N, C-alpha and C positions, 0 to 999 in steps of 0.2 A: 528594447523592448519597454513599456510603460508599466507602472505598478497596475493600471486599469486593465492593460492588455493580458497582464499575468492572471489577473483576478478571474477575467473572462475565460481563459482556458481553463483555470481549476473549477469554476462553475459549469462549464461544458462537460467537463469530465465527471462532475457529480451527478448532472442529468442523465449521463448516459451509462451510470452504474447499474449493474444487474442486481436486483434485490428481488427476494421472494418472502413470501409470508409463511409462518408455521406457528405453532402452538405457544412458543416462547417469544417471538418477534414478529412484529407485522412488516418489519423492513429489513430483513436480514440480508447482508452482503454476500452476493453468491461468488465473488471472486477477489483477488487482491488487487490492489491499485499503488502505484507509486508516483508520487507529483514532485519533481525535482526543480527548484530554483538555482541557478549558477549567477553568482555576482562577481564581477572583476571589476577592481579599480586598480588605476595606474598612477603612480607619483608623478605628477606633472614635472618636477625637477629632474627626475630620473626615469626616463620612460621604460628602462629594463626591469624597473621595480614594480612588477605587477602581482597583486594579492587576489587568489581566487577563494570564494568561499561557497560551499553548498549547503542548501536546505533541503532535506528529503522529508516528505509528509507522507506517511505509510497507512494506508487502510487495509488491514488484514481481514479477510472473512473468518468470522469466528468459529472454534471448534465447537462440534454439535454433537450431542448423543441422540442418534435416530429414534429411540425409545422415549425421549423426553419432548423431541420436538413434532413427533407424529408424522414425520414426513414418509412419503412412499413413492415409488416409481422413480422419475427422473430427478425429483428433488432430493431423494435418498441416496442415489448415486452422486449427486453433486456434493452432499455431506461427506460422504466416504472419501471423494477426492479432496475436498477442501481440507479434511483432517490428514490425509497423506502429504499433501503438499506443507501444511503447518508443520508437520513431524520433520519432514526434509529440512525446510528452513530452520527449524531449531538446532538440527544438526550441523548446518552450515554456519550459524551463528555461534555456536559453541566452538567449532573448529576454528573460526576466524579469532575467536578470542583467546584460545589456546596459543595461536600463533603469534598474537600481538604482546603476549606477557612474557 
């Protein structure tokens, strides 16, 4: 895949991202997104020597206080769900860092 095709996929994802407006932000992310680019290179003199690299771009919906954002109804429920998911993600990252040290 070419760099232009990768950028086209990235921009397609950005265009399809769900956002909403509230008192603190006119375009607040309402979901999390991960865009992963995997690159493999092969040593021409030794085809068994393959190097794989990954670049991960992460867009997390922000933690929000309902009292500050002024959200109600479905948006308020989304804020609660976003905060819960960020809390769980924090626990996962902390646990992974404990395992790697």
